[in-house]
N, C-alpha and C positions, 0 to 999 in steps of 0.2 A: 400536501398529502400527508397521511399519517406515517410515521415511521414503522418499520419492521420490527416486530417483537412477537414474544412468544410463539406459538405454531406458525404464525407468519414468516418467522426467520427460516424455519425449515423449508418452507416453499421458495423462499429466496435463494437458499442452498442449492436446492434442485435447479433452479434455473440457471445459477451460474455455473454448475458442474458441467452443463449442457454445451457451454461456451468457453471454458478455459479454467485458469487457475486466478489466484489473486497474489498481489506483490506488495512487497515493502522495501525500499530502497534506503541505504545509510551510509554514513562516513565510518571509518574504522573507530574513532573516539567514540560514537554512538553505540557501535556494536559491541564494544567492551562494556557499556554500561548496560546495555541490554541484557548481555549474560549474566551480569551481576544482579541485575532485578529478576532475572528468571523468565522474560517474555518481552513483547513488543510494548513499551508504556506510551501514556499520553505524554504530552508536553508538560502538563502540570506535575506528573509523578516524576518526570526527569528533574524538574526544576526543584521539587521537594526533596527528592534523594540526595541532592548536592553533588551528584555524579556529573562528570563532564558530559556536554552535549553541543552539538552544532546550533547556534542561532540561526533563526530564519527571519526575514524580513517581515514575515506574516505574524509573527508570535503576538505582538499587541493586537492586531486585528482579530486573531484568534480568541484572545480573550474577551474583546468586545463582543464577538460574535457568540460567545458561550460554548465553543469548541475546544477550549484548552484542555479539557479533560478527557478529550475523545480519542481513539486510535485510529489510525489512517491507512488505508490500502487502496490500491489501484488495480485496474483491470488488466494493465499493459505493461510490458517490459520497456521501460523507458531508455534502457541502454542499447536495445537491440539494432535501431536504425543506424546509429553510428557505428555499431560493431560489424555490422554487415555493407558498410561502405556507402551508406545512405548520407544525406545532407544532415547538418546540425551539430550537436555537441554530444558528449556522453552525458549520462543522466545528472542533472543539477543536484539530485539529492545525495549522490554518493555512488562509489563503484561496488558497493556489496548489496546484492538483491538477494532477499530471503523471498523464496517461492513457496506459497502456502497452498495448501488444498482448501476450497471454499469452506469445508467442515469447521474451519476455524471460527467461521460466524456463529455457529450453533451455541458457542458459550457466551455470545455477547447478549446483553440485555436488550439493545436496541441497535437498528442499523438504519442509517440514511445512504441511499444510493443517489448522488446529485451530478449534475452535468456541469457544474463548476466548483472551483476550489472553495472550500470552507473559509479560506483566509480573504475571500473577495469581499469587498466593503458591501454592507448591507445584507450580507448572507443570513438566510433564515432556513435552517435544516428541515424544519417540519413542512414549511410551505414549498421548498424546492425539491423535496424527496420525490423521487420516482415511485408510482405505484407498480404492483406485481405484473398487471397488464401491460405497463409501458416499458419495463426492463428488458424484455427480448429486442426490442427495436434499436437498442444502442449497439447490439453486435451485428457483425458480418453474419453471412448466412453460415458459412462452414466454420466450426469448431476448430481451435488450435492452429488458425493460420498464424503468419508472423505476426501480422496486425488485426486482432481480433475485435477491435472497436471501431465503428465508422468513423471517418474523419470529421473535424468540426463542422465543415461546411453542410455536410449530410445531416448532422445531428442538429444543427440549427433550423434547416428547412424542415425537418421531421418533428421537431419539438418547437414550434413557433410561440408556445404557450410558457416555455422556460427560459431563462438567461442560459447561454451554453458559454463554457470558456474552453480551455484547451483540451482537458481530458475528464472523463467521468471519474467520480472518486467516491470511495466508501468512507464514512465517518462513523465510528461505532462506540457505543458504551460499552465496556468491560467491567465485570466485578474486579474492585481493587485497581481500576484502570490498566490492565495489564492483559495483553492477548497470549496465549499459551504458545511456546516454542515447539511444543510435542507435535503441533499441526503443520509444521514446517515439512514441505516436501523434499525441497533440496535448495542449496546455496549456490548462486552464480557470482563470480567475483572477477572484475575486470583484471586484466594482465598488466599490472603496474609492478615494476622493480622497485625494492626499498633497499636495505644493505645488502649486498650480493654475499652470499647466494639466495638470500630471502627475496620473497616476493609478496606481495599483497595476499594472494592465494595461499602460501605456506603459513603465513602468521593467521589468517582467518581460520584455515583448517586446523592448526593446533589449538587455538582458543576454543573452538566448537568442541573438539575432542575433550580438552580439558575439562569443560562444563558437562561431560558424560552425555553428548547428544550425539546420536549414531547416524543422522540422515547425512545423505552425500554431498560432499562440498567439490564443485566443479569450477575450473578457471575458464572463462569466457575465451572463445575463439576468434 
């Protein structure tokens, strides 16, 4: 399917707004680098900058798949299940969750919404991208539920013509490979102690304010 670009991005944003927000999760090391760069960068930009970042198992595959220069978001808060007593682990991507208004996508030059990770072997973002007509079918009926995306088994049944991974993903092309922090709605930080009396929350809040960013920072309960 074609990528969302131009006027189609506005239609994508309107659809996403009806169902929730978009998320990007990271480690503290990466968060510091994001603030220095002034946005959420691609992996390529992080590498080129020489700033510290967390290596992923999928980094080599991302380069092969042509998404090394893309910025990634998700439709789900991966840390909420563990925080609310569910099975599993905290988010594998990190304890700092940047929650964005869907309007962040309006500054992208193109966006692909896919049902599996761009780090999967043989991934093709144009071929695997969902159309605007297909997109609403990934969400549960009612907006802003704790889990606003249908489970993998349901997606696999409804999208038999697509390969389905763990969670739908947005991979985006941005000018200068950087998604603006101005579109952040709030930050949600997992409750980790550091050097008493500091916690991860107090460190992240201090760094965010020092960067002259005004959005609220919350500690996850």
